[in-house]
Phi, psi and omega in degrees: 000128182227156174238123180250130172263129189240140183286187183299120182275322176051045175078007182270071189296312183297319179295321178300314183297319178292323178299315179300319176294320183298321181273003184055048179302127179247102183301338177281343184235323191267162175235152179239135175243126180248135186276007177098180191058056172294335193234171174085156180076296183283166187280349188247036182301315181297315178298319178298312182298317182293317176301312184296318181297337182273353188276347179066218183276010173284347179230151172244127178237121169265154183284138172250174182293332179282326173300316178295325177296319177298317179294324179294314178299318182292332178278354178080022184243013178215146176268158175299138173264163188304321187263004180299147177218058193241359187297325183298322179288315184297331184259000184290147183291337180256022184304316186299319179291321176295320182289324178295320178298310181302316184292342178270007179280152179281169173263336180222139171231130188231130178223113183060235180267006178258136181230123180257129178208157183289303192252301185177189182226137169299143185301334181288346186271131162279167177302317177299315179296321180299314180298316182296317178295321180299319177294326176302307190290322180299323178295324177289322180299330185258006181256189183288353177258011184305314186303317180297319180290318178301320180293319177298326183289342178289343183280136175259091182245146179285065190282162179225138178281134171223133182298336184283350179298153182215165173064214183302318182298319177300311181297319180298313180293318178298314180297326175301318175300310180294322190250348186226346188298132168230306179232158182226152169280172181299333180265014171088012179271141177292136172274077202292336186266351185271131178224012184273191178290153183303329182291343178255009180298143179303154182301134181090352179261136178223153179304143186300327182282352177261004182287126181300136177080015178303127188284346177268011186297338180284349178256167172253115187264126176252124187211174179228231170076328194248079185296329179287341169284319179078190177297120178216117181240118177216199183293112177082002180219152170219106176262127193239007177274098184261021169081038178303321183281354173263004180086020180259249186228156165255131189248138171243135175243117179280116188289340184289325181224007179060032174277139182256137176236140178224146180232123178297139176278136181246356174291157178306124179289146172263161178299144182269333187292127174078012182295150175239000000 
């Protein structure tokens, strides 16, 4: 029995299936953890969603910003973006069931010292606080106020976490951390527009996991979202977005022994500049 954490799939269904064959995935024994962004960019978003929804408790999927964007479009609170590739899902006869399944996914999954999230954690959060906040935000995403939060989540604002935040603003800022965070200023504001490699970050912006005194440092955070960062495994972190939707690789990390497996993506690559 093994557990594999898998990077951003982004609709690269055939690449995912080849990767699972490469690791000799056994659905009767093994588990899969996905860092989110199952869909968009690649051509197989509908196939990925249908496959994932059929897997039951063999897989864990946390929500990514592209997954949230799909939910926002379905709710009528977001416009299509230039590189969107979601029409097959939105027009599918089984869309309602697929969207309900997606909306029920968590923002954070935690087992022992391992924490799975799409993008990152604000430095002020311990792993336990992040998990508690995730449950707060998930309740709102699944309730009658979901559309307002999904609309707010579409905004790229230089938000800053404060424990005193409340209501929609609290949920919006927490969700930005879980689903969009890459770099922060010295005063804790997200550098919301930056998505390039760390070496090219704007002056004063640093990766969230490099902030001194980060309170989640006692956990190992497994995340994706940052294709320009690429595969990076270090003390307390495992970044797994290796750019499948850019025509690079899809990565699996076996959590039992930290062995890395990669499969070259063969789906049509999308432009890399300005990706979110």
